[in-house]
KEFI-737392 format. One record per residue: residue number from 1; residue in one letter; y, x, z of N, C-alpha, C, O in turn. Coordinates in steps of 0.05 Angstrom, whole numbers. Example, Ala and Ser with C-alpha at 12.3 -4.5 7.8 and 13.67 -1.06 7.14 Angstrom:
   num   residuo   nnorth    neast      nup   canorth   caeast     caup   cnorth    ceast      cup   onorth    oeast      oup
     1         a     -114      264      156       -90      246      156      -66      264      156      -66      285      169
     2         s      -45      257      142       -21      273      143        1      258      157       23      268      161
This chain:
   num   residuo   nnorth    neast      nup   canorth   caeast     caup   cnorth    ceast      cup   onorth    oeast      oup
     1         m     3430     1000     3237      3414      984     3256     3385      982     3247     3367      985     3264
     2         l     3380      976     3221      3353      975     3211     3345     1002     3198     3323     1004     3188
     3         q     3363     1021     3197      3359     1046     3184     3352     1042     3154     3334     1055     3143
     4         q     3368     1024     3142      3365     1018     3114     3392     1019     3100     3412     1011     3112
     5         w     3393     1029     3076      3417     1030     3061     3424     1003     3049     3406      988     3041
     6         v     3449      996     3047      3459      972     3032     3478      983     3011     3496      999     3017
     7         v     3473      975     2986      3490      985     2964     3513      965     2959     3508      941     2957
     8         t     3537      975     2957      3560      958     2949     3567      965     2921     3570      988     2913
     9         a     3569      944     2904      3576      947     2876     3593      924     2867     3584      905     2854
    10         t     3619      925     2875      3637      902     2872     3642      895     2843     3649      872     2837
    11         h     3640      915     2825      3645      910     2796     3624      891     2784     3629      879     2763
    12         r     3601      887     2798      3581      869     2787     3589      840     2788     3576      823     2776
    13         q     3610      834     2803      3620      806     2803     3629      798     2775     3631      774     2769
    14         e     3636      817     2758      3647      811     2732     3625      811     2710     3632      809     2686
    15         r     3600      814     2717      3579      816     2697     3576      790     2682     3583      768     2692
    16         t     3565      792     2657      3562      768     2640     3544      747     2653     3523      754     2663
    17         y     3554      722     2652      3539      701     2666     3533      678     2647     3550      663     2639
    18         k     3508      676     2639      3497      654     2622     3516      647     2599     3527      625     2597
    19         p     3519      666     2580      3536      661     2557     3523      641     2538     3499      636     2539
    20         p     3539      628     2520      3527      611     2500     3507      626     2483     3509      650     2480
    21         e     3486      612     2474      3464      625     2460     3473      644     2438     3463      666     2435
    22         g     3493      636     2422      3502      652     2400     3517      677     2408     3523      694     2391
    23         f     3522      681     2434      3537      704     2444     3520      720     2464     3531      733     2481
    24         c     3494      718     2462      3477      733     2480     3480      763     2475     3476      772     2452
    25         p     3487      779     2495      3492      808     2491     3466      823     2487     3467      847     2481
    26         l     3443      811     2491      3418      825     2489     3403      819     2463     3383      831     2457
    27         c     3414      801     2447      3403      796     2420     3412      819     2401     3430      833     2407
    28         p     3398      821     2378      3408      841     2358     3435      834     2348     3444      811     2350
    29         t     3449      853     2337      3475      848     2325     3471      839     2296     3465      855     2278
    30         r     3474      813     2292      3470      802     2265     3496      796     2252     3497      790     2228
    31         d     3518      796     2267      3544      792     2256     3563      813     2269     3567      812     2293
    32         m     3573      831     2253      3589      854     2264     3615      844     2277     3627      860     2292
    33         s     3623      820     2272      3647      809     2285     3640      801     2314     3658      797     2330
    34         h     3614      800     2320      3605      794     2348     3584      814     2356     3560      807     2358
    35         p     3591      839     2360      3571      860     2366     3558      855     2394     3571      844     2412
    36         t     3533      863     2396      3519      860     2421     3513      888     2432     3523      908     2422
    37         e     3496      889     2453      3488      915     2464     3470      931     2446     3466      955     2450
    38         v     3459      918     2425      3440      931     2407     3452      930     2379     3452      910     2365
    39         p     3463      953     2369      3476      954     2343     3456      956     2320     3456      975     2305
    40         a     3438      936     2318      3418      936     2298     3410      907     2292     3413      890     2310
    41         p     3401      901     2268      3394      873     2261     3368      863     2273     3362      839     2272
    42         g     3353      881     2284      3327      873     2297     3316      897     2313     3325      920     2309
    43         y     3297      891     2330      3285      913     2346     3258      903     2358     3253      879     2358
    44         e     3243      921     2368      3218      914     2382     3223      916     2412     3221      896     2426
    45         i     3229      940     2423      3235      944     2451     3259      963     2452     3260      982     2438
    46         v     3278      956     2470      3302      973     2472     3307      978     2502     3303      960     2519
    47         v     3316     1002     2508      3325     1010     2535     3353     1021     2533     3359     1037     2516
    48         f     3370     1011     2551      3397     1023     2552     3407     1021     2581     3396     1006     2597
    49         e     3427     1037     2588      3438     1036     2615     3454     1011     2619     3470     1003     2602
    50         n     3451     1000     2643      3464      975     2650     3494      979     2651     3504      999     2662
    51         k     3509      961     2639      3538      962     2639     3550      955     2666     3573      961     2672
    52         f     3534      942     2683      3543      934     2710     3523      945     2730     3509      929     2743
    53         p     3522      971     2733      3500      983     2749     3505      982     2779     3528      983     2788
    54         s     3484      981     2794      3486      985     2823     3487     1014     2831     3498     1021     2851
    55         f     3475     1031     2814      3476     1060     2817     3487     1072     2792     3483     1062     2770
    56         r     3501     1095     2795      3512     1109     2772     3503     1139     2773     3500     1150     2794
    57         r     3501     1150     2749      3495     1179     2748     3518     1195     2760     3513     1215     2774
    58         a     3542     1186     2755      3566     1200     2767     3581     1178     2783     3600     1167     2772
    59         p     3573     1173     2807      3584     1151     2822     3612     1156     2833     3620     1179     2835
    60         h     3626     1135     2839      3651     1137     2852     3647     1145     2881     3625     1141     2892
    61         e     3667     1156     2893      3666     1162     2922     3666     1136     2937     3679     1116     2928
    62         p     3654     1134     2960      3654     1109     2976     3683     1100     2981     3701     1116     2984
    63         a     3686     1073     2982      3712     1061     2985     3723     1064     3013     3747     1061     3017
    64         v     3705     1070     3032      3714     1073     3060     3702     1098     3071     3682     1109     3060
    65         d     3713     1108     3092      3702     1131     3106     3680     1122     3125     3682     1100     3137
    66         g     3659     1138     3128      3638     1131     3146     3643     1142     3174     3662     1157     3179
    67         t     3625     1135     3192      3625     1146     3219     3597     1157     3226     3580     1156     3209
    68         d     3594     1165     3250      3567     1176     3258     3546     1155     3257     3522     1162     3253
    69         i     3553     1130     3262      3532     1108     3261     3536     1090     3236     3518     1075     3230
    70         m     3559     1091     3223      3564     1075     3199     3567     1095     3176     3589     1101     3167
    71         r     3544     1104     3166      3544     1125     3146     3549     1115     3118     3542     1092     3112
    72         v     3561     1131     3102      3565     1124     3073     3556     1148     3056     3555     1171     3066
    73         r     3550     1142     3031      3544     1163     3012     3549     1151     2984     3547     1127     2981
    74         p     3554     1168     2964      3557     1157     2937     3531     1145     2927     3510     1155     2933
    75         a     3534     1123     2912      3510     1108     2902     3501     1121     2876     3504     1110     2854
    76         r     3490     1146     2878      3481     1160     2855     3453     1153     2847     3435     1153     2864
    77         g     3450     1145     2822      3424     1137     2812     3427     1128     2783     3447     1134     2770
    78         v     3408     1113     2773      3409     1103     2746     3398     1074     2746     3379     1068     2759
    79         c     3412     1057     2731      3403     1029     2726     3400     1024     2696     3419     1028     2681
    80         e     3377     1016     2688      3372     1011     2660     3362      983     2655     3351      970     2673
    81         v     3367      973     2631      3357      947     2622     3336      952     2601     3340      968     2583
    82         v     3314      937     2603      3292      939     2583     3290      913     2569     3282      893     2581
    83         l     3296      912     2543      3293      888     2527     3265      887     2516     3257      905     2501
    84         y     3251      865     2522      3223      863     2514     3219      858     2484     3199      866     2472
    85         t     3238      843     2473      3235      834     2445     3262      825     2435     3280      818     2451
    86         d     3266      824     2409      3291      813     2398     3291      783     2396     3311      771     2388
    87         k     3269      770     2403      3266      741     2401     3278      728     2426     3267      732     2448
    88         h     3300      714     2423      3314      703     2446     3298      681     2460     3297      680     2485
    89         h     3285      664     2444      3271      641     2456     3242      648     2461     3224      637     2448
    90         t     3237      666     2479      3210      674     2485     3210      685     2514     3231      688     2526
    91         t     3186      691     2524      3183      703     2551     3162      724     2550     3148      728     2529
    92         f     3158      738     2572      3137      758     2574     3110      746     2567     3094      759     2553
    93         a     3105      722     2576      3079      709     2570     3074      705     2541     3051      703     2532
    94         d     3095      703     2525      3092      698     2496     3085      724     2481     3076      722     2458
    95         l     3089      747     2492      3084      772     2479     3054      776     2475     3038      768     2493
    96         d     3045      788     2453      3017      794     2450     3010      819     2465     3028      835     2472
    97         t     2984      824     2470      2976      846     2487     2983      873     2475     2988      892     2490
    98         s     2983      876     2449      2991      901     2437     3020      907     2442     3027      930     2447
    99         h     3037      887     2441      3065      891     2447     3069      898     2476     3085      916     2483
   100         i     3055      884     2494      3057      890     2523     3047      919     2528     3058      933     2545
   101         t     3026      927     2514      3017      955     2517     3039      975     2509     3042      995     2523
   102         n     3053      969     2488      3076      986     2480     3098      986     2502     3110     1007     2507
   103         l     3102      963     2513      3122      961     2535     3113      978     2559     3130      991     2571
   104         i     3088      978     2565      3077      994     2587     3082     1024     2581     3088     1039     2599
   105         e     3079     1032     2556      3085     1059     2548     3115     1066     2553     3121     1088     2562
   106         v     3132     1047     2547      3161     1050     2551     3166     1053     2581     3181     1071     2590
   107         w     3154     1035     2597      3158     1037     2626     3149     1064     2637     3162     1076     2653
   108         t     3126     1074     2626      3116     1100     2635     3135     1122     2628     3140     1140     2645
   109         d     3146     1121     2604      3165     1142     2596     3190     1142     2614     3199     1163     2622
   110         r     3200     1118     2621      3224     1116     2637     3218     1125     2666     3234     1138     2679
   111         y     3194     1118     2676      3186     1127     2703     3186     1157     2704     3195     1169     2723
   112         n     3174     1170     2683      3172     1199     2683     3200     1212     2680     3206     1231     2694
   113         e     3216     1202     2661      3241     1215     2655     3261     1212     2678     3274     1231     2686
   114         l     3264     1187     2687      3282     1183     2709     3273     1196     2735     3289     1207     2750
   115         g     3247     1196     2740      3236     1208     2763     3239     1238     2764     3238     1250     2785
   116         a     3242     1250     2741      3246     1279     2739     3274     1288     2747     3278     1312     2752
   117         l     3293     1269     2749      3320     1276     2758     3319     1285     2787     3306     1272     2804
   118         d     3333     1307     2794      3331     1318     2820     3343     1301     2842     3338     1305     2866
   119         y     3359     1281     2835      3372     1263     2855     3358     1236     2857     3367     1218     2871
   120         i     3335     1233     2843      3320     1208     2844     3295     1211     2861     3279     1229     2857
   121         d     3291     1193     2880      3267     1193     2897     3248     1171     2889     3224     1174     2894
   122         y     3257     1149     2877      3239     1126     2872     3249     1111     2847     3273     1106     2844
   123         v     3230     1104     2830      3237     1089     2805     3224     1061     2808     3199     1058     2808
   124         l     3241     1041     2810      3232     1013     2814     3234      998     2787     3257      995     2777
   125         i     3212      990     2776      3212      974     2751     3206      945     2759     3187      939     2773
   126         f     3223      927     2748      3219      899     2756     3230      880     2735     3244      887     2717
   127         e     3222      855     2738      3233      833     2721     3240      810     2739     3224      801     2756
   128         n     3264      799     2735      3271      773     2747     3271      752     2724     3283      756     2703
   129         k     3256      731     2728      3253      711     2707     3261      683     2718     3250      674     2738
   130         g     3279      670     2705      3286      642     2711     3310      639     2728     3318      656     2744
   131         d     3323      615     2726      3346      608     2741     3341      609     2771     3359      615     2787
   132         a     3317      601     2779      3310      599     2807     3312      626     2822     3314      626     2847
   133         v     3311      648     2807      3313      674     2820     3340      687     2813     3344      711     2819
   134         g     3358      671     2801      3386      681     2797     3390      696     2771     3410      711     2769
   135         v     3373      692     2751      3377      706     2726     3403      696     2712     3408      672     2711
   136         t     3419      715     2702      3444      708     2689     3443      711     2658     3461      701     2644
   137         l     3422      724     2648      3418      726     2619     3389      718     2614     3370      730     2625
   138         h     3385      699     2596      3358      688     2592     3342      702     2571     3318      696     2568
   139         h     3354      721     2557      3338      737     2538     3316      752     2553     3322      763     2575
   140         p     3292      753     2543      3270      766     2558     3275      796     2562     3277      811     2543
   141         h     3277      803     2587      3283      831     2594     3275      837     2622     3271      819     2639
   142         g     3273      862     2628      3269      872     2656     3289      893     2662     3307      899     2646
   143         q     3287      905     2686      3305      925     2694     3291      949     2707     3268      946     2716
   144         i     3305      971     2709      3294      995     2722     3317     1006     2740     3339     1011     2730
   145         y     3311     1008     2765      3330     1021     2784     3318     1047     2793     3297     1047     2806
   146         a     3332     1069     2788      3323     1095     2797     3340     1101     2822     3364     1106     2821
   147         f     3326     1101     2845      3339     1103     2871     3342     1132     2881     3325     1149     2875
   148         p     3363     1137     2896      3366     1164     2909     3351     1164     2936     3354     1183     2951
   149         f     3337     1143     2942      3321     1141     2967     3298     1122     2961     3297     1109     2940
   150         i     3278     1120     2979      3256     1102     2976     3263     1076     2988     3270     1075     3012
   151         p     3262     1054     2973      3270     1027     2984     3251     1019     3007     3229     1029     3009
   152         p     3261     1001     3025      3246      995     3049     3218      985     3046     3200      993     3061
   153         i     3213      967     3027      3186      956     3024     3166      977     3014     3145      980     3027
   154         p     3171      991     2992      3153     1013     2985     3150     1034     3008     3128     1045     3012
   155         l     3171     1039     3022      3170     1058     3044     3151     1049     3066     3135     1065     3076
   156         k     3152     1023     3072      3133     1013     3093     3105     1014     3083     3086     1021     3098
   157         e     3100     1008     3057      3073     1010     3046     3063     1039     3048     3040     1045     3054
   158         l     3081     1058     3041      3074     1086     3043     3066     1094     3071     3047     1109     3075
   159         e     3082     1085     3090      3076     1091     3118     3049     1079     3127     3033     1092     3140
   160         s     3045     1054     3120      3020     1040     3128     2996     1053     3116     2976     1057     3129
   161         s     2998     1059     3090      2975     1071     3076     2970     1100     3086     2947     1109     3086
   162         y     2991     1114     3093      2987     1141     3104     2973     1139     3131     2954     1155     3136
   163         e     2981     1121     3148      2968     1118     3175     2939     1110     3172     2922     1120     3186
   164         y     2933     1092     3153      2906     1083     3148     2889     1106     3138     2866     1110     3147
   165         k     2899     1122     3119      2885     1145     3109     2879     1165     3131     2858     1177     3132
   166         r     2899     1170     3148      2895     1189     3169     2874     1179     3189     2859     1196     3200
   167         a     2873     1153     3194      2855     1142     3214     2826     1139     3203     2807     1143     3218
   168         t     2824     1133     3177      2797     1126     3166     2788     1145     3144     2764     1146     3138
   169         g     2806     1160     3133      2799     1178     3110     2797     1163     3084     2788     1174     3064
   170         k     2805     1137     3084      2802     1120     3060     2829     1109     3051     2849     1109     3066
   171         c     2830     1098     3027      2854     1086     3016     2855     1057     3026     2836     1042     3023
   172         l     2878     1050     3037      2882     1022     3047     2879     1002     3025     2866      981     3028
   173         f     2891     1008     3002      2891      988     2980     2863      986     2967     2855      964     2960
   174         c     2848     1008     2965      2821     1006     2956     2804      989     2974     2788      973     2964
   175         d     2808      991     3000      2792      975     3019     2801      946     3018     2784      928     3020
   176         i     2827      941     3015      2836      913     3011     2824      901     2987     2814      878     2987
   177         l     2824      915     2964      2813      905     2939     2783      900     2943     2773      880     2933
   178         f     2768      918     2956      2740      914     2961     2735      888     2976     2717      873     2969
   179         q     2750      884     2997      2746      859     3013     2754      834     2997     2741      814     3000
   180         e     2775      836     2981      2783      813     2965     2761      806     2945     2754      782     2941
   181         l     2749      826     2932      2728      821     2913     2703      811     2927     2689      793     2917
   182         e     2697      821     2951      2673      813     2966     2676      784     2974     2657      769     2973
   183         d     2700      776     2983      2705      748     2991     2707      730     2967     2693      709     2966
   184         g     2723      738     2947      2724      723     2921     2742      699     2920     2751      692     2898
   185         r     2748      686     2942      2763      661     2941     2791      664     2932     2803      645     2921
   186         r     2803      688     2935      2831      692     2928     2834      707     2901     2857      712     2893
   187         v     2812      714     2888      2814      727     2862     2820      707     2841     2807      686     2839
   188         v     2840      712     2825      2848      693     2804     2841      703     2776     2838      687     2757
   189         a     2839      729     2772      2833      741     2746     2824      770     2750     2833      783     2769
   190         e     2808      779     2731      2800      807     2733     2791      817     2706     2782      801     2689
   191         n     2792      843     2701      2780      855     2678     2768      882     2687     2766      887     2711
   192         l     2762      900     2669      2748      924     2677     2764      943     2694     2753      958     2710
   193         d     2791      941     2692      2808      961     2706     2827      949     2727     2838      964     2743
   194         f     2831      923     2726      2850      910     2744     2840      884     2755     2824      870     2742
   195         v     2849      877     2779      2843      852     2792     2868      838     2800     2886      851     2812
   196         a     2871      812     2795      2894      796     2804     2885      778     2827     2866      762     2824
   197         v     2899      779     2849      2892      763     2873     2916      750     2885     2938      761     2883
   198         v     2913      727     2897      2932      717     2916     2924      730     2942     2904      722     2954
   199         p     2939      750     2952      2929      766     2974     2927      750     3000     2941      730     3004
   200         f     2909      759     3017      2904      746     3043     2931      743     3058     2934      724     3073
   201         y     2949      762     3054      2975      762     3068     2998      752     3051     3021      760     3055
   202         a     2992      735     3032      3013      725     3013     3035      712     3029     3031      696     3047
   203         r     3060      718     3021      3083      706     3033     3094      683     3018     3104      663     3029
   204         y     3091      684     2991      3099      662     2974     3074      646     2966     3052      658     2964
   205         p     3075      620     2963      3051      604     2957     3035      614     2933     3011      614     2934
   206         y     3049      622     2912      3034      630     2888     3038      659     2882     3038      668     2858
   207         e     3042      675     2902      3044      704     2900     3018      716     2889     2997      708     2898
   208         i     3021      734     2870      2998      748     2859     3003      778     2859     3024      787     2853
   209         h     2982      793     2867      2983      822     2865     2962      831     2845     2939      823     2846
   210         v     2971      847     2826      2953      859     2806     2947      888     2815     2965      904     2816
   211         i     2922      893     2822      2915      919     2835     2896      934     2816     2877      923     2805
   212         s     2901      960     2814      2883      977     2798     2857      980     2812     2856      986     2836
   213         r     2835      977     2797      2808      982     2808     2805     1012     2815     2793     1019     2836
   214         n     2815     1029     2798      2814     1057     2803     2837     1066     2820     2858     1054     2819
   215         h     2833     1087     2835      2854     1097     2852     2875     1112     2835     2871     1135     2828
   216         r     2896     1099     2829      2918     1110     2813     2944     1108     2829     2947     1089     2845
   217         l     2962     1127     2825      2987     1127     2840     3010     1114     2825     3028     1103     2837
   218         s     3009     1115     2798      3031     1106     2782     3022     1100     2754     2999     1105     2746
   219         l     3040     1090     2737      3035     1086     2709     3026     1112     2696     3010     1112     2677
   220         s     3037     1134     2705      3031     1160     2692     3002     1167     2695     2992     1183     2679
   221         d     2987     1156     2714      2959     1162     2718     2941     1146     2701     2917     1151     2700
   222         l     2951     1125     2688      2934     1107     2672     2928     1119     2645     2946     1130     2632
   223         d     2903     1117     2636      2896     1126     2609     2901     1102     2590     2909     1081     2598
   224         g     2895     1107     2564      2901     1087     2544     2886     1061     2549     2897     1039     2546
   225         n     2860     1062     2556      2845     1038     2562     2856     1023     2585     2857      998     2585
   226         e     2864     1037     2606      2875     1024     2630     2901     1010     2623     2907      989     2634
   227         k     2917     1022     2606      2943     1009     2599     2938      984     2583     2952      964     2586
   228         r     2917      985     2565      2910      960     2551     2900      939     2570     2905      915     2566
   229         s     2884      947     2589      2874      928     2610     2897      916     2625     2897      892     2631
   230         l     2916      933     2633      2939      923     2648     2955      903     2631     2963      882     2641
   231         a     2959      909     2606      2972      890     2588     2957      863     2587     2970      842     2588
   232         g     2931      865     2586      2915      840     2584     2917      823     2609     2921      799     2608
   233         i     2916      836     2632      2916      820     2657     2944      809     2663     2947      788     2674
   234         l     2965      824     2655      2993      814     2658     2997      790     2640     3010      771     2648
   235         k     2986      791     2616      2987      768     2598     2972      744     2610     2982      722     2610
   236         t     2949      749     2622      2933      728     2634     2948      715     2657     2950      690     2659
   237         v     2960      731     2675      2974      721     2698     2998      705     2690     3002      683     2700
   238         t     3015      715     2672      3039      701     2664     3033      676     2649     3048      656     2652
   239         c     3013      676     2632      3005      651     2618     2994      631     2638     3000      607     2636
   240         g     2979      640     2658      2969      622     2679     2991      609     2694     2990      585     2700
   241         y     3012      625     2701      3035      614     2715     3047      591     2698     3054      570     2709
   242         d     3051      595     2672      3064      575     2656     3047      549     2654     3058      528     2649
   243         h     3021      552     2657      3003      528     2656     2999      516     2683     2985      495     2685
   244         l     3010      527     2704      3006      516     2731     3018      489     2734     3005      470     2742
   245         f     3044      487     2727      3058      461     2729     3069      451     2702     3083      431     2701
   246         g     3062      466     2681      3070      457     2654     3098      464     2646     3109      452     2628
   247         f     3110      485     2659      3136      494     2650     3137      525     2653     3120      536     2667
   248         s     3156      537     2640      3159      566     2642     3165      574     2670     3187      567     2681
   249         f     3147      588     2683      3147      592     2712     3166      616     2720     3162      638     2709
   250         p     3185      611     2738      3202      634     2747     3186      652     2765     3167      644     2779
   251         y     3194      677     2765      3181      696     2784     3198      722     2785     3216      726     2769
   252         m     3192      738     2805      3200      766     2806     3175      783     2803     3156      778     2818
   253         m     3175      801     2784      3152      819     2780     3161      847     2788     3180      858     2777
   254         i     3148      859     2808      3157      884     2820     3134      904     2818     3112      899     2827
   255         m     3140      927     2806      3120      948     2803     3121      967     2827     3143      978     2833
   256         h     3099      971     2841      3097      988     2864     3082     1014     2856     3058     1014     2851
   257         q     3097     1036     2856      3086     1062     2848     3093     1083     2868     3110     1079     2886
   258         a     3080     1106     2865      3087     1128     2883     3115     1138     2878     3125     1136     2856
   259         p     3129     1148     2899      3155     1160     2896     3154     1183     2876     3133     1195     2872
   260         t     3177     1189     2864      3178     1211     2845     3189     1237     2858     3189     1258     2845
   261         r     3198     1236     2883      3207     1260     2896     3183     1277     2904     3160     1267     2904
   262         q     3187     1301     2911      3166     1319     2919     3152     1309     2944     3164     1299     2962
   263         g     3125     1312     2944      3110     1304     2967     3082     1296     2959     3076     1292     2935
   264         d     3064     1294     2979      3037     1285     2974     3035     1256     2980     3037     1247     3003
   265         f     3031     1240     2959      3029     1211     2962     3002     1201     2953     2999     1178     2943
   266         s     2982     1218     2956      2955     1211     2947     2942     1188     2962     2922     1176     2953
   267         h     2954     1180     2985      2945     1157     3000     2954     1130     2988     2944     1109     2996
   268         y     2973     1131     2969      2984     1107     2958     2967     1097     2935     2948     1110     2926
   269         h     2974     1073     2924      2957     1060     2904     2974     1042     2887     2989     1024     2897
   270         f     2973     1046     2861      2990     1030     2841     2982     1001     2841     2958      994     2841
   271         h     3002      984     2842      2997      955     2840     3023      941     2832     3045      953     2834
   272         i     3021      917     2823      3044      901     2814     3044      875     2830     3023      862     2832
   273         e     3067      867     2841      3069      843     2857     3086      822     2843     3108      828     2833
   274         f     3077      797     2842      3092      774     2831     3101      756     2854     3084      748     2870
   275         y     3127      750     2855      3137      732     2875     3149      707     2861     3172      709     2852
   276         p     3135      686     2858      3146      662     2846     3159      644     2868     3148      641     2889
   277         p     3183      634     2863      3197      619     2884     3187      590     2887     3193      578     2908
   278         h     3172      579     2868      3164      551     2871     3141      549     2891     3122      565     2891
   279         r     3142      528     2908      3120      522     2926     3106      496     2916     3082      492     2923
   280         t     3120      480     2901      3108      458     2885     3123      457     2859     3140      474     2854
   281         a     3115      438     2842      3129      437     2816     3159      432     2819     3174      440     2802
   282         k     3167      418     2840      3195      410     2843     3208      421     2868     3231      415     2873
   283         k     3194      438     2883      3205      448     2908     3205      479     2908     3186      491     2898
   284         i     3227      490     2918      3230      519     2919     3225      529     2947     3232      516     2967
   285         k     3212      553     2949      3209      566     2974     3234      582     2980     3238      604     2969
   286         y     3251      572     2997      3276      585     3005     3270      604     3028     3254      598     3046
   287         l     3284      627     3028      3282      645     3050     3304      638     3071     3327      646     3069
   288         a     3295      622     3090      3314      611     3110     3314      628     3135     3309      652     3134
   289         g     3320      616     3158      3325      630     3183     3303      649     3191     3308      672     3198
   290         c     3278      639     3191      3256      656     3200     3251      680     3182     3246      702     3191
   291         e     3253      674     3156      3248      696     3136     3272      715     3135     3268      739     3138
   292         s     3296      704     3131      3319      721     3128     3329      733     3154     3338      756     3155
   293         g     3328      718     3175      3338      727     3201     3318      742     3217     3324      762     3231
   294         g     3293      732     3216      3272      744     3232     3254      764     3217     3241      781     3229
   295         g     3254      761     3191      3238      779     3175     3208      771     3174     3192      787     3164
   296         t     3202      747     3183      3174      737     3182     3173      713     3163     3187      693     3167
   297         f     3155      715     3144      3152      694     3124     3134      672     3136     3115      677     3150
   298         i     3141      647     3129      3124      624     3134     3114      613     3108     3129      604     3091
   299         n     3088      615     3103      3075      605     3078     3065      577     3083     3049      572     3101
   300         d     3075      558     3067      3067      530     3070     3040      523     3058     3032      500     3058
   301         t     3026      543     3047      3001      538     3034     2980      558     3043     2986      577     3057
   302         l     2955      553     3036      2933      572     3041     2928      588     3016     2924      576     2995
   303         p     2927      614     3018      2921      630     2994     2895      623     2980     2894      624     2955
   304         e     2875      614     2995      2850      607     2982     2853      582     2965     2840      580     2944
   305         e     2871      564     2973      2875      539     2957     2893      544     2933     2888      534     2911
   306         t     2915      560     2936      2932      565     2913     2918      583     2893     2923      581     2869
   307         a     2900      601     2902      2885      617     2883     2867      599     2866     2864      604     2842
   308         e     2855      578     2877      2839      560     2861     2856      545     2841     2848      541     2818
   309         e     2880      537     2849      2899      524     2830     2905      543     2807     2906      535     2783
   310         l     2910      568     2813      2917      588     2793     2893      594     2775     2897      598     2751
   311         r     2869      594     2785      2846      598     2768     2843      575     2748     2837      580     2725
   312         r     2848      551     2757      2847      528     2739     2869      530     2718     2864      524     2694
   313         a     2893      539     2726      2915      542     2707     2909      563     2686     2915      559     2663
   314         i     2897      585     2695      2889      606     2676     2868      595     2657     2867      603     2633
   315         g     2850      579     2667      2830      566     2650     2843      549     2628     2834      549     2605
   316         r     2864      534     2636      2878      517     2616     2892      534     2595     2896      526     2572
   317         a     2901      558     2604      2914      576     2585     2896      589     2565     2905      600     2545
   318         s     2869      587     2570      2850      599     2552     2845      580     2528     2826      564     2529
   319         s     2862      583     2508      2861      566     2485     2867      583     2461     2876      606     2464
   320         p     2864      573     2436      2871      589     2413     2899      600     2415     2918      585     2421
   321         g     2902      626     2410      2928      638     2413     2933      651     2439     2952      666     2443
   322         v     2914      646     2459      2916      659     2485     2890      674     2489     2869      664     2481
   323         m     2890      697     2501      2867      714     2504     2844      699     2518     2849      682     2535
   324         p     2819      705     2510      2796      694     2524     2795      704     2553     2802      727     2559
   325         l     2787      686     2571      2786      694     2599     2759      706     2606     2757      722     2625
   326         n     2738      700     2591      2712      710     2597     2705      732     2576     2702      725     2553
   327         p     2703      757     2585      2698      778     2565     2671      775     2552     2666      788     2532
   328         c     2653      758     2562      2627      754     2550     2629      732     2529     2609      727     2515
   329         a     2652      719     2526      2654      697     2508     2657      705     2479     2654      689     2461
   330         t     2662      731     2475      2664      741     2447     2643      762     2443     2632      772     2463
   331         s     2637      768     2419      2616      787     2413     2624      815     2421     2647      819     2429
   332         g     2606      833     2419      2607      859     2432     2631      876     2429     2629      901     2429
   333         k     2655      865     2427      2679      881     2425     2687      891     2454     2679      879     2474
   334         d     2703      912     2454      2714      921     2480     2735      902     2488     2756      900     2475
   335         e     2731      888     2511      2750      867     2520     2767      877     2543     2777      861     2559
   336         r     2771      903     2544      2787      914     2567     2814      902     2568     2826      899     2590
   337         g     2826      894     2545      2852      883     2545     2853      854     2553     2875      844     2558
   338         g     2830      841     2556      2830      812     2563     2829      808     2593     2825      827     2608
   339         g     2832      783     2601      2831      776     2629     2805      761     2634     2795      747     2616
   340         a     2794      763     2658      2770      748     2665     2775      733     2691     2782      745     2711
   341         s     2772      707     2690      2778      691     2713     2752      686     2728     2730      687     2717
   342         g     2755      680     2754      2732      671     2769     2732      681     2797     2743      702     2803
   343         s     2720      665     2815      2717      674     2843     2692      690     2846     2673      687     2829
   344         r     2690      706     2866      2667      724     2870     2650      714     2892     2629      726     2899
C-alpha cells in the first residue's frame, strides 16, 4: 500500500531486557563464570553481529507465501552492535573527542565493509539512548543495520535532493545550510566543518541536524580534520542536551549517508539527525494519531525558541572538562575538534 517493506523478526521477542548491572552482556568479561559478548577483561571499542538481528547474512525463508500484491522476500542483511566503551556508567557525551574520533573511524570502516556486500543497498548507523526510546540495554552502544533496500526516509531525501538538483543545478542540503546560517536563529553550534541546527522543518521540539559544511556524501568522504570536527560537534551537541534539563537526555541519533549500491548519488549530502523524545523536562512527544496515522508531525514548539534554549544549554556545558565553545577562547591551536555556539 505504501510501497514500503516491513521486516518481521519474531525471535527478537526473546532479546535481553534490562538485566541487572552485574549481568550486562555488553560489559567486558571479568568473571569467566559469567561470560559476556566480549571475551576480554577490557576494551576501547568493539563491534560484533547482533544475536537478535532483524536481518541475517543467511536468512530464513519467509514464514508465509506471498502474492502479487502481498510480496515477501528473505530478510537478508547484517545487523551489528557497536560498543562505545567498556565503562558501563557512561554515555556518548562522556567520551572525549579523541575517543569519538576513533569511533568515527570504526563507523567508516563498517560503512565501507558492509556496503561492499553485493546484497546491501544502504548502511544505517544509529544510536538509541534512554528508556524513553525503548532501550533495553543501558551500556553505551549504537547499532548498524545493513539493508537490502534503501529505507523510506533516506529514499525520500534522495528523491527530493535529486529533483532539486535537476531543477536548480544545486545541492538541496547546501542551500538549506546556507539559509540556516544566513538566518542564524536556529543555529545551535558550529565549527570549521560542521553546523548543528534545529532545522526550520523540525518535527521534534529539540531535534538537531548536524550538517557538513562541505559537500560530502558519506563518512568515507571525510578527511582526518573533518572527522575530528565531527567528533567535536557531536560532543558539543550531546553535552548540550544533557545540560538542557539537567539529566542524561534520551535521543535517537541517525546517520544519513549515500546508499552503498551502484548509482550516482552526487546530489545527496551527509548529515546526522537527532530525535529527542522530550518536549519538556517531564513531558514526552508521543507519535499519536496525526503522526502515526496521517504521517504529519505536529511540533508544539517553535524551532527558533528551542534553538535558543539549546544554545544556552551548550553554554552551560562549556566548563572545565568540556570542550570550549568559542574557538577564539584558546590560543592559536587548531580548534577544528571543538564546537562553537552562537546565532548568526
